C-alpha positions in Angstrom: 45.8 51.4 62.2 46.3 47.7 61.3 44.2 44.2 60.0 40.9 46.5 60.3 38.0 43.9 60.2 34.6 45.2 59.5 31.6 42.6 59.7 28.0 42.6 60.5 26.9 42.2 63.8 24.3 39.4 65.2 20.9 42.0 65.5 20.3 42.8 61.5 20.6 46.8 63.2 23.8 48.2 62.2 27.4 47.1 61.0 30.3 46.7 63.6 33.8 47.8 63.1 36.5 45.4 65.5 39.8 47.0 65.1 42.4 44.3 66.0 46.0 45.6 65.5 48.7 42.7 65.1 46.3 40.1 65.2 46.8 36.7 64.1 45.1 33.6 63.1 42.4 34.8 61.0 41.1 32.3 59.3 39.8 32.5 55.5 35.9 32.3 56.1 36.4 35.1 58.3 38.1 36.9 55.9 36.0 36.1 53.3 32.5 37.1 55.2 34.0 40.6 55.5 34.8 41.0 52.0 31.8 40.5 51.0 30.1 42.8 53.4 32.4 45.6 52.4 31.8 44.9 48.5 28.1 45.0 49.8 28.6 48.7 50.9 30.5 49.8 48.2 27.9 49.2 45.4 25.7 50.2 47.7 27.3 53.6 47.5 27.9 53.4 43.8 23.9 53.8 43.8 23.3 50.2 42.8 21.4 47.3 44.3 23.2 44.6 45.5 22.0 41.4 47.4 23.9 38.6 48.2 22.8 35.8 48.9 26.1 34.1 50.3 25.9 37.7 52.9 22.6 36.6 54.2 23.2 33.3 54.9 26.0 34.3 56.7 23.8 36.9 58.9 24.7 40.2 56.7 21.7 42.3 56.3 20.6 43.5 53.1 20.8 47.1 51.7 17.7 48.6 50.1 17.3 52.2 48.6 14.8 54.5 50.0 12.4 56.5 47.4 13.2 59.8 46.0 13.1 62.6 49.0 16.2 61.5 50.7 19.3 59.1 49.6 19.6 56.9 52.7 20.4 53.4 53.6 19.2 50.6 56.2 18.7 47.5 56.5 15.6 44.9 55.9 13.9 44.3 59.1 13.2 40.2 59.3 9.8 39.4 58.8 7.9 37.5 61.5 6.9 33.6 60.8 3.6 32.7 59.7 1.7 29.9 61.9 2.3 26.9 60.8 -0.5 24.7 59.8 -1.9 21.9 61.7 0.7 19.6 59.8 3.4 21.2 61.6 1.8 21.7 64.8 3.1 19.6 68.0 2.0 16.2 68.5 0.1 17.2 71.9 -1.4 20.0 69.8 -2.5 17.6 66.5 -4.3 15.0 68.9 -6.2 17.6 70.8 -7.2 18.9 67.2 -7.9 15.4 66.0 -9.7 14.5 69.5 -12.5 17.7 68.6 -12.5 16.5 65.3 -14.0 13.0 66.6 -16.2 14.9 69.1 -17.8 16.6 66.6 -18.4 13.7 64.2 -20.3 12.2 67.4 -22.1 15.0 68.4 -23.8 14.7 65.3 -25.0 11.2 65.3 -24.3 10.3 61.7 -22.1 7.6 61.9 -21.6 3.9 63.6 -19.0 1.3 63.4 -19.7 -2.1 63.7 -17.6 -4.8 65.7 -15.6 -5.8 63.0 -14.7 -2.1 62.4 -17.6 -1.6 59.0 -18.5 2.1 59.3 -22.2 3.3 58.3 -23.0 6.1 57.6 -26.9 8.1 58.1 -28.9 9.3 55.4 -30.7 12.0 57.0 -33.3 12.3 53.6 -33.7 8.5 53.2 -34.2 7.8 57.1 -31.1 4.8 56.2 -27.8 4.3 57.3 -25.3 2.8 54.5 -22.1 1.2 54.1 -19.2 3.7 53.9 -16.8 2.3 51.1 -13.9 4.3 52.3 -13.7 6.3 55.9 -11.1 8.9 54.9 -12.8 9.6 51.9 -16.4 10.0 53.8 -14.4 12.3 56.4 -12.5 14.4 53.8 -16.6 15.3 52.7 -17.8 15.8 55.9 -15.8 18.5 57.1 -16.0 22.3 55.9 -13.4 22.5 53.1 -11.5 25.2 55.5 -10.7 22.6 57.9 -10.2 20.0 55.0 -7.2 22.3 53.5 -4.6 21.9 56.4 -5.4 18.3 57.1 -3.2 15.5 55.1 -3.9 11.7 54.1 -2.1 10.3 57.2 -4.3 12.6 59.6 -7.7 11.6 57.9 -6.9 8.1 58.9 -5.7 9.0 62.2 -9.0 10.3 62.6 -10.4 7.6 61.8 -8.5 5.2 63.9 -9.8 7.1 66.7 -13.6 6.5 66.1 -13.1 3.2 66.2 -12.0 4.3 69.6 -15.5 5.6 70.9 -17.3 3.2 72.5 -20.5 5.7 71.9 -20.0 4.7 67.7 -19.9 0.9 68.3 -23.2 -1.1 67.2 -23.9 -4.8 66.6 -25.0 -5.6 63.3 -28.4 -7.5 65.0 -29.4 -4.2 66.2 -30.2 -3.1 62.7 -33.5 -3.6 61.4 -34.5 -4.5 64.8 -38.3 -3.7 64.9 -39.9 -5.8 63.1 -43.1 -3.9 63.1 -41.5 -0.7 61.1 -40.8 -0.1 58.0 -38.9 2.8 56.4 -40.6 5.1 53.7 -39.1 7.7 51.9 -41.5 10.1 53.8 -41.4 8.5 57.1 -41.6 5.5 59.3 -44.4 3.4 59.6 -46.1 1.2 62.5 -48.0 -1.5 61.0 -49.6 -2.4 63.9 -50.8 1.3 64.9 -51.0 2.4 61.5 -49.0 5.3 62.8 -46.2 8.1 60.4 -43.8 8.4 62.4 -40.3 10.9 61.2 -37.2 9.7 60.1 -35.3 9.1 62.8 -31.4 7.5 63.5 -32.6 5.5 66.6 -34.6 3.3 64.5 -30.9 2.2 62.4 -32.9 1.1 59.1 -30.7 -0.5 56.5 -31.5 -0.4 52.8 -33.0 -3.8 53.0 -35.9 -2.5 55.7 -36.6 0.6 53.1 -39.3 1.0 50.5 -39.3 3.5 47.7 -42.5 4.1 48.3 -44.4 7.0 50.6 -47.6 6.6 52.9 -50.6 8.3 51.7 -54.1 8.0 54.1 -56.9 6.0 52.7 -58.9 8.8 51.2 -55.8 9.6 48.8 -55.3 6.5 47.5 -56.3 5.8 44.0 -55.1 2.4 42.1 -57.3 1.8 39.5 -55.1 -1.0 38.3 -55.5 -3.0 41.6 -59.2 -2.2 41.5 -59.8 -3.5 38.2 -58.3 -6.4 38.6 -60.5 -7.1 42.2 -63.6 -6.9 40.0 -61.9 -9.3 37.6 -60.3 -12.0 39.7 -62.3 -11.5 42.9 -65.9 -11.4 41.5 -65.6 -7.6 43.1 -65.9 -9.5 46.9 -64.8 -6.8 49.6 -63.6 -9.9 52.0 -61.3 -11.3 49.7 -60.0 -7.7 48.6 -59.0 -7.0 52.1 -57.4 -10.7 52.5 -55.4 -9.5 49.5 -54.1 -6.4 50.8 -53.2 -7.9 54.0 -51.0 -10.9 52.1 -49.3 -8.1 50.4 -48.5 -6.2 53.5 -47.3 -9.5 54.8 -45.2 -10.4 52.4 -43.9 -6.5 52.6 -42.7 -6.7 56.4 -40.1 -8.8 58.1 -42.6 -10.7 60.2 -43.0 -14.1 60.9 -46.2 -15.0 63.4 -48.7 -15.7 60.8 -49.3 -19.5 60.5 -50.6 -20.0 57.1 -51.0 -17.8 54.2 -55.0 -18.2 54.2 -57.7 -18.4 56.8 
């Protein structure tokens, strides 16, 4: 036999032997590939484990030795590729993912954006909105860790941009602190006209400027010995003067401007 060429097959299942008698024009690259493959077979038959990076790059399979109990040689199987992360998905799938994340934020009702694009986040504990210095950092802390791990910095900027497209999240600046008769307290929202204490709610749209670091208590639980001592010493213990002083303090703490004079 002349010009016997042995080279690996493309499907990584078994070597293929091609007999090309009298064939001319064999390239140097083909000869080198066949030589590498023959060296791998000879090394394996001698009991050695050899892995050729060059052979793997050209399509040759790697040999492995089976555990004791039967000496045989075979080809390694290709590993199935893992699912790519979110950043490696197609543009259409990434766009759908970002839209779903934006819908999750909108459904929570915890963020508003003004007409000039400034974001405000709702603090459920204090019942008020506060400005967000950096929206991407807020988004990274808003999502669960398993979601944040698969998002890049560009992904967070894309989500922040998509939030500005939502009309239901837009809010004018004059819509904050609109209710003049309401005061935001630590334990609820107090109505100055009805004397009712309401629960915190994002619909009131309070800012820190209309939030007082105080709690509402019913009159029977109010105990202010310093104030009562002042009323006895400076107001001669007059109950009408005491009530007028309380009304003046309440008027100053509110945003109401309906009063014509401070004293009557």
